[in-house]
N, CA, C, O and CB atoms as a CASP TS submission, in Angstrom:
PFRMAT TS
TARGET T0000
AUTHOR 0000-0000-0000
METHOD Language model
MODEL 1
PARENT N/A
ATOM      1  N   UNK     1      81.788  86.625  94.488  1.00  0.00           N
ATOM      2  CA  UNK     1      82.219  86.303  93.096  1.00  0.00           C
ATOM      3  C   UNK     1      83.536  87.070  92.421  1.00  0.00           C
ATOM      4  O   UNK     1      83.835  88.220  92.746  1.00  0.00           O
ATOM      5  CB  UNK     1      81.002  86.604  92.230  1.00  0.00           C
ATOM      6  N   UNK     2      84.124  86.464  91.656  1.00  0.00           N
ATOM      7  CA  UNK     2      85.521  86.784  91.379  1.00  0.00           C
ATOM      8  C   UNK     2      85.602  86.743  89.810  1.00  0.00           C
ATOM      9  O   UNK     2      85.012  85.866  89.178  1.00  0.00           O
ATOM     10  CB  UNK     2      86.569  85.724  92.117  1.00  0.00           C
ATOM     11  N   UNK     3      86.282  87.629  89.260  1.00  0.00           N
ATOM     12  CA  UNK     3      86.642  87.785  87.832  1.00  0.00           C
ATOM     13  C   UNK     3      87.774  88.248  87.723  1.00  0.00           C
ATOM     14  O   UNK     3      87.984  89.381  88.156  1.00  0.00           O
ATOM     15  CB  UNK     3      85.860  88.541  87.085  1.00  0.00           C
ATOM     16  N   UNK     4      88.839  87.478  87.097  1.00  0.00           N
ATOM     17  CA  UNK     4      90.292  87.871  86.787  1.00  0.00           C
ATOM     18  C   UNK     4      90.978  87.641  85.596  1.00  0.00           C
ATOM     19  O   UNK     4      90.688  86.593  85.019  1.00  0.00           O
ATOM     20  CB  UNK     4      91.061  87.335  87.606  1.00  0.00           C
ATOM     21  N   UNK     5      91.747  88.302  85.128  1.00  0.00           N
ATOM     22  CA  UNK     5      92.382  88.725  84.438  1.00  0.00           C
ATOM     23  C   UNK     5      93.769  88.658  84.540  1.00  0.00           C
ATOM     24  O   UNK     5      94.375  89.697  84.282  1.00  0.00           O
ATOM     25  CB  UNK     5      91.994  89.598  84.357  1.00  0.00           C
ATOM     26  N   UNK     6      94.538  87.475  84.921  1.00  0.00           N
ATOM     27  CA  UNK     6      96.097  87.497  85.264  1.00  0.00           C
ATOM     28  C   UNK     6      96.004  87.843  86.854  1.00  0.00           C
ATOM     29  O   UNK     6      95.968  86.850  87.580  1.00  0.00           O
ATOM     30  CB  UNK     6      97.082  88.786  84.285  1.00  0.00           C
ATOM     31  N   UNK     7      95.970  88.865  87.369  1.00  0.00           N
ATOM     32  CA  UNK     7      96.235  89.078  88.863  1.00  0.00           C
ATOM     33  C   UNK     7      94.977  90.344  89.124  1.00  0.00           C
ATOM     34  O   UNK     7      94.693  90.845  90.212  1.00  0.00           O
ATOM     35  CB  UNK     7      98.136  89.650  89.219  1.00  0.00           C
ATOM     36  N   UNK     8      94.462  90.607  88.017  1.00  0.00           N
ATOM     37  CA  UNK     8      93.432  91.604  88.347  1.00  0.00           C
ATOM     38  C   UNK     8      91.921  91.229  88.560  1.00  0.00           C
ATOM     39  O   UNK     8      91.225  90.736  87.672  1.00  0.00           O
ATOM     40  CB  UNK     8      93.469  92.535  87.317  1.00  0.00           C
ATOM     41  N   UNK     9      91.456  91.535  89.924  1.00  0.00           N
ATOM     42  CA  UNK     9      90.212  90.622  90.382  1.00  0.00           C
ATOM     43  C   UNK     9      88.773  92.019  90.304  1.00  0.00           C
ATOM     44  O   UNK     9      88.890  93.184  89.925  1.00  0.00           O
ATOM     45  CB  UNK     9      90.615  89.789  92.463  1.00  0.00           C
ATOM     46  N   UNK    10      87.638  91.360  90.772  1.00  0.00           N
ATOM     47  CA  UNK    10      86.463  92.256  90.715  1.00  0.00           C
ATOM     48  C   UNK    10      85.872  91.448  91.670  1.00  0.00           C
ATOM     49  O   UNK    10      85.620  90.263  91.454  1.00  0.00           O
ATOM     50  CB  UNK    10      85.643  92.529  89.304  1.00  0.00           C
ATOM     51  N   UNK    11      85.598  92.104  92.877  1.00  0.00           N
ATOM     52  CA  UNK    11      84.934  91.471  94.254  1.00  0.00           C
ATOM     53  C   UNK    11      83.475  91.994  94.648  1.00  0.00           C
ATOM     54  O   UNK    11      83.120  93.122  94.306  1.00  0.00           O
ATOM     55  CB  UNK    11      85.911  91.847  95.564  1.00  0.00           C
ATOM     56  N   UNK    12      82.995  91.507  95.067  1.00  0.00           N
ATOM     57  CA  UNK    12      81.686  91.984  95.990  1.00  0.00           C
ATOM     58  C   UNK    12      81.096  91.520  97.022  1.00  0.00           C
ATOM     59  O   UNK    12      80.748  90.356  97.218  1.00  0.00           O
ATOM     60  CB  UNK    12      80.726  92.035  95.438  1.00  0.00           C
ATOM     61  N   UNK    13      80.962  92.521  97.771  1.00  0.00           N
ATOM     62  CA  UNK    13      80.550  91.743  99.387  1.00  0.00           C
ATOM     63  C   UNK    13      80.591  92.720 100.554  1.00  0.00           C
ATOM     64  O   UNK    13      80.441  93.921 100.333  1.00  0.00           O
ATOM     65  CB  UNK    13      81.742  90.454  99.891  1.00  0.00           C
ATOM     66  N   UNK    14      80.739  92.372 101.479  1.00  0.00           N
ATOM     67  CA  UNK    14      80.357  93.480 103.003  1.00  0.00           C
ATOM     68  C   UNK    14      81.595  93.853 103.025  1.00  0.00           C
ATOM     69  O   UNK    14      82.456  93.066 102.629  1.00  0.00           O
ATOM     70  CB  UNK    14      79.786  92.802 104.739  1.00  0.00           C
ATOM     71  N   UNK    15      82.032  95.476 103.620  1.00  0.00           N
ATOM     72  CA  UNK    15      83.138  95.909 103.569  1.00  0.00           C
ATOM     73  C   UNK    15      82.986  95.986 105.416  1.00  0.00           C
ATOM     74  O   UNK    15      81.981  96.415 105.981  1.00  0.00           O
ATOM     75  CB  UNK    15      83.379  97.300 102.454  1.00  0.00           C
ATOM     76  N   UNK    16      83.975  95.572 105.983  1.00  0.00           N
ATOM     77  CA  UNK    16      84.174  95.509 107.406  1.00  0.00           C
ATOM     78  C   UNK    16      85.647  96.264 107.900  1.00  0.00           C
ATOM     79  O   UNK    16      86.741  95.885 107.481  1.00  0.00           O
ATOM     80  CB  UNK    16      84.135  93.902 107.806  1.00  0.00           C
ATOM     81  N   UNK    17      85.507  97.146 108.651  1.00  0.00           N
ATOM     82  CA  UNK    17      86.211  97.582 108.961  1.00  0.00           C
ATOM     83  C   UNK    17      87.196  96.858 110.302  1.00  0.00           C
ATOM     84  O   UNK    17      86.907  96.640 111.478  1.00  0.00           O
ATOM     85  CB  UNK    17      85.606  98.594 108.960  1.00  0.00           C
ATOM     86  N   UNK    18      88.040  96.697 109.769  1.00  0.00           N
ATOM     87  CA  UNK    18      89.122  95.940 110.972  1.00  0.00           C
ATOM     88  C   UNK    18      89.656  96.887 111.926  1.00  0.00           C
ATOM     89  O   UNK    18      89.421  98.077 112.132  1.00  0.00           O
ATOM     90  CB  UNK    18      90.533  95.226 110.307  1.00  0.00           C
ATOM     91  N   UNK    19      90.771  95.681 112.680  1.00  0.00           N
ATOM     92  CA  UNK    19      91.584  96.954 113.680  1.00  0.00           C
ATOM     93  C   UNK    19      92.727  97.183 113.162  1.00  0.00           C
ATOM     94  O   UNK    19      93.500  97.931 113.761  1.00  0.00           O
ATOM     95  CB  UNK    19      91.946  96.642 115.267  1.00  0.00           C
ATOM     96  N   UNK    20      93.067  96.640 112.031  1.00  0.00           N
ATOM     97  CA  UNK    20      94.273  97.218 111.235  1.00  0.00           C
ATOM     98  C   UNK    20      94.024  97.301 109.612  1.00  0.00           C
ATOM     99  O   UNK    20      94.865  97.129 108.730  1.00  0.00           O
ATOM    100  CB  UNK    20      95.601  96.246 111.518  1.00  0.00           C
ATOM    101  N   UNK    21      92.503  97.640 109.456  1.00  0.00           N
ATOM    102  CA  UNK    21      92.394  98.015 107.819  1.00  0.00           C
ATOM    103  C   UNK    21      90.794  97.410 107.693  1.00  0.00           C
ATOM    104  O   UNK    21      90.023  96.948 108.534  1.00  0.00           O
ATOM    105  CB  UNK    21      93.803  97.037 106.568  1.00  0.00           C
ATOM    106  N   UNK    22      90.679  97.663 106.107  1.00  0.00           N
ATOM    107  CA  UNK    22      89.432  97.053 105.665  1.00  0.00           C
ATOM    108  C   UNK    22      89.427  95.611 105.077  1.00  0.00           C
ATOM    109  O   UNK    22      90.423  95.307 104.420  1.00  0.00           O
ATOM    110  CB  UNK    22      88.889  97.913 104.686  1.00  0.00           C
ATOM    111  N   UNK    23      88.557  94.788 105.204  1.00  0.00           N
ATOM    112  CA  UNK    23      88.320  93.762 104.877  1.00  0.00           C
ATOM    113  C   UNK    23      86.845  93.572 104.181  1.00  0.00           C
ATOM    114  O   UNK    23      85.779  94.136 104.430  1.00  0.00           O
ATOM    115  CB  UNK    23      88.604  93.097 105.922  1.00  0.00           C
ATOM    116  N   UNK    24      87.192  92.542 103.193  1.00  0.00           N
ATOM    117  CA  UNK    24      85.918  92.127 102.088  1.00  0.00           C
ATOM    118  C   UNK    24      85.254  91.225 102.613  1.00  0.00           C
ATOM    119  O   UNK    24      86.008  90.253 102.567  1.00  0.00           O
ATOM    120  CB  UNK    24      86.262  91.562 100.666  1.00  0.00           C
ATOM    121  N   UNK    25      84.263  90.897 103.116  1.00  0.00           N
ATOM    122  CA  UNK    25      83.771  89.675 103.259  1.00  0.00           C
ATOM    123  C   UNK    25      82.749  89.042 101.808  1.00  0.00           C
ATOM    124  O   UNK    25      81.578  89.365 101.612  1.00  0.00           O
ATOM    125  CB  UNK    25      82.959  89.825 104.670  1.00  0.00           C
ATOM    126  N   UNK    26      83.419  88.265 101.092  1.00  0.00           N
ATOM    127  CA  UNK    26      82.296  87.790  99.727  1.00  0.00           C
ATOM    128  C   UNK    26      81.468  86.766 100.426  1.00  0.00           C
ATOM    129  O   UNK    26      81.646  86.190 101.499  1.00  0.00           O
ATOM    130  CB  UNK    26      83.114  86.959  98.135  1.00  0.00           C
ATOM    131  N   UNK    27      80.348  86.676  99.381  1.00  0.00           N
ATOM    132  CA  UNK    27      79.325  86.071  99.584  1.00  0.00           C
ATOM    133  C   UNK    27      79.392  84.272  99.930  1.00  0.00           C
ATOM    134  O   UNK    27      78.626  83.546 100.563  1.00  0.00           O
ATOM    135  CB  UNK    27      78.618  86.485  98.418  1.00  0.00           C
ATOM    136  N   UNK    28      80.756  83.980  99.144  1.00  0.00           N
ATOM    137  CA  UNK    28      81.291  82.402  99.274  1.00  0.00           C
ATOM    138  C   UNK    28      82.207  82.281 100.397  1.00  0.00           C
ATOM    139  O   UNK    28      83.075  81.412 100.311  1.00  0.00           O
ATOM    140  CB  UNK    28      82.124  81.852  97.936  1.00  0.00           C
ATOM    141  N   UNK    29      82.136  83.260 101.793  1.00  0.00           N
ATOM    142  CA  UNK    29      82.775  83.242 102.668  1.00  0.00           C
ATOM    143  C   UNK    29      84.247  83.784 102.570  1.00  0.00           C
ATOM    144  O   UNK    29      85.037  84.063 103.473  1.00  0.00           O
ATOM    145  CB  UNK    29      82.617  82.152 103.001  1.00  0.00           C
ATOM    146  N   UNK    30      84.340  83.831 101.600  1.00  0.00           N
ATOM    147  CA  UNK    30      86.318  84.144 101.030  1.00  0.00           C
ATOM    148  C   UNK    30      86.384  85.736 102.023  1.00  0.00           C
ATOM    149  O   UNK    30      85.526  86.610 101.895  1.00  0.00           O
ATOM    150  CB  UNK    30      86.697  84.626  98.347  1.00  0.00           C
ATOM    151  N   UNK    31      87.466  85.833 102.896  1.00  0.00           N
ATOM    152  CA  UNK    31      87.755  87.384 103.450  1.00  0.00           C
ATOM    153  C   UNK    31      89.270  87.776 102.840  1.00  0.00           C
ATOM    154  O   UNK    31      90.342  87.182 102.956  1.00  0.00           O
ATOM    155  CB  UNK    31      87.779  87.461 105.399  1.00  0.00           C
ATOM    156  N   UNK    32      88.944  88.936 102.189  1.00  0.00           N
ATOM    157  CA  UNK    32      90.087  89.591 101.524  1.00  0.00           C
ATOM    158  C   UNK    32      90.620  90.819 102.466  1.00  0.00           C
ATOM    159  O   UNK    32      89.944  91.327 103.360  1.00  0.00           O
ATOM    160  CB  UNK    32      89.613  90.134 100.024  1.00  0.00           C
ATOM    161  N   UNK    33      91.568  91.094 102.212  1.00  0.00           N
ATOM    162  CA  UNK    33      92.203  92.180 102.971  1.00  0.00           C
ATOM    163  C   UNK    33      92.251  93.067 101.946  1.00  0.00           C
ATOM    164  O   UNK    33      92.147  92.590 100.816  1.00  0.00           O
ATOM    165  CB  UNK    33      93.579  91.916 103.657  1.00  0.00           C
ATOM    166  N   UNK    34      92.441  94.764 102.111  1.00  0.00           N
ATOM    167  CA  UNK    34      92.053  95.686 101.574  1.00  0.00           C
ATOM    168  C   UNK    34      92.791  97.002 101.384  1.00  0.00           C
ATOM    169  O   UNK    34      92.406  98.087 101.822  1.00  0.00           O
ATOM    170  CB  UNK    34      91.124  95.772 102.066  1.00  0.00           C
ATOM    171  N   UNK    35      94.298  96.698 100.424  1.00  0.00           N
ATOM    172  CA  UNK    35      94.886  98.016 100.741  1.00  0.00           C
ATOM    173  C   UNK    35      94.524  99.245  99.827  1.00  0.00           C
ATOM    174  O   UNK    35      94.816  99.384  98.639  1.00  0.00           O
ATOM    175  CB  UNK    35      96.345  97.852 100.715  1.00  0.00           C
ATOM    176  N   UNK    36      93.732 100.218 100.744  1.00  0.00           N
ATOM    177  CA  UNK    36      93.300 101.101 100.043  1.00  0.00           C
ATOM    178  C   UNK    36      93.915 102.524  99.820  1.00  0.00           C
ATOM    179  O   UNK    36      93.314 103.563 100.092  1.00  0.00           O
ATOM    180  CB  UNK    36      92.255 101.142 100.440  1.00  0.00           C
ATOM    181  N   UNK    37      94.951 102.472  99.390  1.00  0.00           N
ATOM    182  CA  UNK    37      95.940 103.611  99.275  1.00  0.00           C
ATOM    183  C   UNK    37      95.060 104.639  98.244  1.00  0.00           C
ATOM    184  O   UNK    37      94.606 104.241  97.171  1.00  0.00           O
ATOM    185  CB  UNK    37      97.593 103.048  98.590  1.00  0.00           C
ATOM    186  N   UNK    38      94.922 105.794  98.663  1.00  0.00           N
ATOM    187  CA  UNK    38      94.376 106.866  97.818  1.00  0.00           C
ATOM    188  C   UNK    38      93.344 106.418  97.110  1.00  0.00           C
ATOM    189  O   UNK    38      93.331 106.560  95.888  1.00  0.00           O
ATOM    190  CB  UNK    38      95.286 107.434  96.934  1.00  0.00           C
ATOM    191  N   UNK    39      92.250 105.762  97.836  1.00  0.00           N
ATOM    192  CA  UNK    39      90.953 105.446  97.528  1.00  0.00           C
ATOM    193  C   UNK    39      89.903 105.711  98.482  1.00  0.00           C
ATOM    194  O   UNK    39      90.039 105.322  99.641  1.00  0.00           O
ATOM    195  CB  UNK    39      90.911 104.214  97.231  1.00  0.00           C
ATOM    196  N   UNK    40      88.717 106.425  98.059  1.00  0.00           N
ATOM    197  CA  UNK    40      87.639 106.737  99.168  1.00  0.00           C
ATOM    198  C   UNK    40      86.740 105.980  98.906  1.00  0.00           C
ATOM    199  O   UNK    40      86.234 105.618  97.844  1.00  0.00           O
ATOM    200  CB  UNK    40      87.072 108.068  99.300  1.00  0.00           C
ATOM    201  N   UNK    41      86.496 105.675 100.288  1.00  0.00           N
ATOM    202  CA  UNK    41      85.395 104.521 100.437  1.00  0.00           C
ATOM    203  C   UNK    41      84.125 105.479 100.288  1.00  0.00           C
ATOM    204  O   UNK    41      84.118 106.589 100.820  1.00  0.00           O
ATOM    205  CB  UNK    41      85.438 103.553 102.073  1.00  0.00           C
ATOM    206  N   UNK    42      83.047 104.995  99.535  1.00  0.00           N
ATOM    207  CA  UNK    42      81.884 105.842  99.626  1.00  0.00           C
ATOM    208  C   UNK    42      81.357 105.876 100.887  1.00  0.00           C
ATOM    209  O   UNK    42      81.536 104.918 101.639  1.00  0.00           O
ATOM    210  CB  UNK    42      80.888 105.477  98.758  1.00  0.00           C
ATOM    211  N   UNK    43      80.692 106.899 101.255  1.00  0.00           N
ATOM    212  CA  UNK    43      79.859 107.371 102.514  1.00  0.00           C
ATOM    213  C   UNK    43      78.816 105.902 102.823  1.00  0.00           C
ATOM    214  O   UNK    43      78.208 105.357 101.902  1.00  0.00           O
ATOM    215  CB  UNK    43      78.788 109.049 102.063  1.00  0.00           C
ATOM    216  N   UNK    44      78.764 105.488 104.046  1.00  0.00           N
ATOM    217  CA  UNK    44      77.879 104.646 104.291  1.00  0.00           C
ATOM    218  C   UNK    44      77.531 103.011 103.963  1.00  0.00           C
ATOM    219  O   UNK    44      76.731 102.190 104.413  1.00  0.00           O
ATOM    220  CB  UNK    44      77.170 105.270 103.933  1.00  0.00           C
ATOM    221  N   UNK    45      78.834 103.013 102.683  1.00  0.00           N
ATOM    222  CA  UNK    45      79.149 102.009 102.197  1.00  0.00           C
ATOM    223  C   UNK    45      79.340 100.637 103.283  1.00  0.00           C
ATOM    224  O   UNK    45      80.211 100.456 104.134  1.00  0.00           O
ATOM    225  CB  UNK    45      80.250 102.435 101.473  1.00  0.00           C
ATOM    226  N   UNK    46      78.199  99.787 102.901  1.00  0.00           N
ATOM    227  CA  UNK    46      78.095  98.096 103.508  1.00  0.00           C
ATOM    228  C   UNK    46      78.400  97.086 102.246  1.00  0.00           C
ATOM    229  O   UNK    46      79.328  96.278 102.276  1.00  0.00           O
ATOM    230  CB  UNK    46      76.271  97.651 104.174  1.00  0.00           C
ATOM    231  N   UNK    47      77.664  97.206 101.335  1.00  0.00           N
ATOM    232  CA  UNK    47      77.797  96.495 100.168  1.00  0.00           C
ATOM    233  C   UNK    47      78.522  96.412  99.230  1.00  0.00           C
ATOM    234  O   UNK    47      77.770  96.112  98.303  1.00  0.00           O
ATOM    235  CB  UNK    47      77.149  96.555  99.719  1.00  0.00           C
ATOM    236  N   UNK    48      79.645  96.493  98.809  1.00  0.00           N
ATOM    237  CA  UNK    48      80.250  97.007  98.041  1.00  0.00           C
ATOM    238  C   UNK    48      81.204  96.237  96.930  1.00  0.00           C
ATOM    239  O   UNK    48      81.569  95.087  97.176  1.00  0.00           O
ATOM    240  CB  UNK    48      80.756  97.750  98.764  1.00  0.00           C
ATOM    241  N   UNK    49      81.599  96.890  95.704  1.00  0.00           N
ATOM    242  CA  UNK    49      82.510  95.961  94.867  1.00  0.00           C
ATOM    243  C   UNK    49      83.741  96.659  94.562  1.00  0.00           C
ATOM    244  O   UNK    49      83.773  97.878  94.393  1.00  0.00           O
ATOM    245  CB  UNK    49      81.855  95.494  93.519  1.00  0.00           C
ATOM    246  N   UNK    50      84.506  96.091  94.506  1.00  0.00           N
ATOM    247  CA  UNK    50      85.878  96.463  94.658  1.00  0.00           C
ATOM    248  C   UNK    50      86.516  95.669  93.201  1.00  0.00           C
ATOM    249  O   UNK    50      86.298  94.561  92.713  1.00  0.00           O
ATOM    250  CB  UNK    50      86.559  95.883  96.305  1.00  0.00           C
ATOM    251  N   UNK    51      87.508  96.963  92.743  1.00  0.00           N
ATOM    252  CA  UNK    51      88.627  96.204  91.856  1.00  0.00           C
ATOM    253  C   UNK    51      89.770  96.780  91.870  1.00  0.00           C
ATOM    254  O   UNK    51      89.992  97.988  91.958  1.00  0.00           O
ATOM    255  CB  UNK    51      88.354  96.062  90.463  1.00  0.00           C
ATOM    256  N   UNK    52      90.763  95.627  91.752  1.00  0.00           N
ATOM    257  CA  UNK    52      92.399  96.143  91.870  1.00  0.00           C
ATOM    258  C   UNK    52      92.966  95.161  91.762  1.00  0.00           C
ATOM    259  O   UNK    52      92.165  94.278  91.459  1.00  0.00           O
ATOM    260  CB  UNK    52      92.988  96.825  93.104  1.00  0.00           C
ATOM    261  N   UNK    53      94.166  94.721  91.861  1.00  0.00           N
ATOM    262  CA  UNK    53      95.306  93.912  91.588  1.00  0.00           C
ATOM    263  C   UNK    53      95.446  93.024  92.792  1.00  0.00           C
ATOM    264  O   UNK    53      95.779  93.471  93.889  1.00  0.00           O
ATOM    265  CB  UNK    53      96.586  94.756  91.308  1.00  0.00           C
ATOM    266  N   UNK    54      95.177  91.721  92.560  1.00  0.00           N
ATOM    267  CA  UNK    54      95.492  90.649  93.727  1.00  0.00           C
ATOM    268  C   UNK    54      97.191  90.494  94.066  1.00  0.00           C
ATOM    269  O   UNK    54      97.960  89.831  93.369  1.00  0.00           O
ATOM    270  CB  UNK    54      94.858  89.032  93.173  1.00  0.00           C
ATOM    271  N   UNK    55      97.537  91.181  95.167  1.00  0.00           N
ATOM    272  CA  UNK    55      99.186  91.308  95.464  1.00  0.00           C
ATOM    273  C   UNK    55      99.555  89.798  96.196  1.00  0.00           C
ATOM    274  O   UNK    55     100.643  89.223  96.181  1.00  0.00           O
ATOM    275  CB  UNK    55      99.607  92.837  96.714  1.00  0.00           C
ATOM    276  N   UNK    56      98.441  89.413  96.756  1.00  0.00           N
ATOM    277  CA  UNK    56      98.703  88.269  97.684  1.00  0.00           C
ATOM    278  C   UNK    56      97.843  87.257  97.423  1.00  0.00           C
ATOM    279  O   UNK    56      97.079  87.433  96.474  1.00  0.00           O
ATOM    280  CB  UNK    56      98.595  88.591  99.079  1.00  0.00           C
ATOM    281  N   UNK    57      97.758  85.985  98.179  1.00  0.00           N
ATOM    282  CA  UNK    57      96.303  85.218  98.353  1.00  0.00           C
ATOM    283  C   UNK    57      95.362  85.693  98.645  1.00  0.00           C
ATOM    284  O   UNK    57      94.257  85.504  98.136  1.00  0.00           O
ATOM    285  CB  UNK    57      96.164  84.374  99.117  1.00  0.00           C
ATOM    286  N   UNK    58      95.720  86.599  99.776  1.00  0.00           N
ATOM    287  CA  UNK    58      93.845  86.956 100.411  1.00  0.00           C
ATOM    288  C   UNK    58      94.176  88.635 100.756  1.00  0.00           C
ATOM    289  O   UNK    58      93.871  89.126 101.843  1.00  0.00           O
ATOM    290  CB  UNK    58      93.151  85.751 102.488  1.00  0.00           C
ATOM    291  N   UNK    59      94.818  89.393  99.698  1.00  0.00           N
ATOM    292  CA  UNK    59      95.188  91.010  99.566  1.00  0.00           C
ATOM    293  C   UNK    59      94.980  91.511  98.307  1.00  0.00           C
ATOM    294  O   UNK    59      95.661  91.067  97.382  1.00  0.00           O
ATOM    295  CB  UNK    59      96.658  91.370  99.867  1.00  0.00           C
ATOM    296  N   UNK    60      94.027  92.492  98.081  1.00  0.00           N
ATOM    297  CA  UNK    60      93.855  93.024  97.197  1.00  0.00           C
ATOM    298  C   UNK    60      94.107  94.470  97.549  1.00  0.00           C
ATOM    299  O   UNK    60      93.738  95.024  98.584  1.00  0.00           O
ATOM    300  CB  UNK    60      92.767  92.640  96.727  1.00  0.00           C
ATOM    301  N   UNK    61      95.057  95.226  96.151  1.00  0.00           N
ATOM    302  CA  UNK    61      95.580  96.422  96.111  1.00  0.00           C
ATOM    303  C   UNK    61      94.167  97.318  95.469  1.00  0.00           C
ATOM    304  O   UNK    61      93.875  97.354  94.274  1.00  0.00           O
ATOM    305  CB  UNK    61      97.067  96.387  95.177  1.00  0.00           C
ATOM    306  N   UNK    62      93.600  97.831  96.296  1.00  0.00           N
ATOM    307  CA  UNK    62      92.266  98.458  95.473  1.00  0.00           C
ATOM    308  C   UNK    62      92.869  99.566  94.869  1.00  0.00           C
ATOM    309  O   UNK    62      93.831 100.214  95.282  1.00  0.00           O
ATOM    310  CB  UNK    62      90.872  98.973  96.412  1.00  0.00           C
ATOM    311  N   UNK    63      91.915  99.790  93.399  1.00  0.00           N
ATOM    312  CA  UNK    63      91.961 100.971  92.715  1.00  0.00           C
ATOM    313  C   UNK    63      90.542 101.512  92.416  1.00  0.00           C
ATOM    314  O   UNK    63      90.187 102.565  91.887  1.00  0.00           O
ATOM    315  CB  UNK    63      92.744 100.778  91.498  1.00  0.00           C
ATOM    316  N   UNK    64      89.969 100.660  92.825  1.00  0.00           N
ATOM    317  CA  UNK    64      88.441 101.583  92.738  1.00  0.00           C
ATOM    318  C   UNK    64      87.334 100.872  93.586  1.00  0.00           C
ATOM    319  O   UNK    64      87.220  99.696  93.240  1.00  0.00           O
ATOM    320  CB  UNK    64      87.751 101.682  91.001  1.00  0.00           C
ATOM    321  N   UNK    65      86.572 101.201  94.491  1.00  0.00           N
ATOM    322  CA  UNK    65      85.537 100.909  94.967  1.00  0.00           C
ATOM    323  C   UNK    65      84.155 101.848  95.289  1.00  0.00           C
ATOM    324  O   UNK    65      83.922 103.000  95.656  1.00  0.00           O
ATOM    325  CB  UNK    65      86.012 100.425  95.865  1.00  0.00           C
ATOM    326  N   UNK    66      83.459 100.743  94.953  1.00  0.00           N
ATOM    327  CA  UNK    66      82.057 101.542  94.771  1.00  0.00           C
ATOM    328  C   UNK    66      80.698 100.644  95.876  1.00  0.00           C
ATOM    329  O   UNK    66      80.822  99.686  96.640  1.00  0.00           O
ATOM    330  CB  UNK    66      81.576 101.434  92.705  1.00  0.00           C
ATOM    331  N   UNK    67      79.715 101.314  95.578  1.00  0.00           N
ATOM    332  CA  UNK    67      78.673 100.607  96.357  1.00  0.00           C
ATOM    333  C   UNK    67      77.873  99.818  95.664  1.00  0.00           C
ATOM    334  O   UNK    67      77.807 100.054  94.458  1.00  0.00           O
ATOM    335  CB  UNK    67      77.871 101.416  97.024  1.00  0.00           C
ATOM    336  N   UNK    68      77.226  98.919  96.102  1.00  0.00           N
ATOM    337  CA  UNK    68      76.929  97.854  95.285  1.00  0.00           C
ATOM    338  C   UNK    68      75.238  98.148  94.840  1.00  0.00           C
ATOM    339  O   UNK    68      74.473  98.973  95.339  1.00  0.00           O
ATOM    340  CB  UNK    68      77.258  96.363  96.162  1.00  0.00           C
ATOM    341  N   UNK    69      75.048  97.447  94.048  1.00  0.00           N
ATOM    342  CA  UNK    69      73.285  97.752  94.157  1.00  0.00           C
ATOM    343  C   UNK    69      72.455  96.786  94.639  1.00  0.00           C
ATOM    344  O   UNK    69      71.239  96.596  94.596  1.00  0.00           O
ATOM    345  CB  UNK    69      72.586  98.006  92.819  1.00  0.00           C
ATOM    346  N   UNK    70      73.519  96.144  95.173  1.00  0.00           N
ATOM    347  CA  UNK    70      72.579  94.595  95.864  1.00  0.00           C
ATOM    348  C   UNK    70      71.542  95.102  97.055  1.00  0.00           C
ATOM    349  O   UNK    70      71.749  96.181  97.611  1.00  0.00           O
ATOM    350  CB  UNK    70      73.886  93.205  96.826  1.00  0.00           C
ATOM    351  N   UNK    71      70.740  94.506  97.312  1.00  0.00           N
ATOM    352  CA  UNK    71      69.555  94.818  98.414  1.00  0.00           C
ATOM    353  C   UNK    71      69.545  93.790  99.299  1.00  0.00           C
ATOM    354  O   UNK    71      68.740  93.784 100.230  1.00  0.00           O
ATOM    355  CB  UNK    71      68.066  94.947  97.850  1.00  0.00           C
TER
END
């Protein structure tokens, strides 16, 4: 799910640790690359909510990440 005002986004999905960084797999099957500069990932986070700026077609510069309440 994406909510956007200009290039600001809020996404939810499954956090995946890839070979070159973290990815977010959304329920709609979109995959986003995450730039996590100075952002702490919650311990044991799998389902997360991500907020930040969309810097490229499939890249988000993350300024906040938190665990989703989704079960």
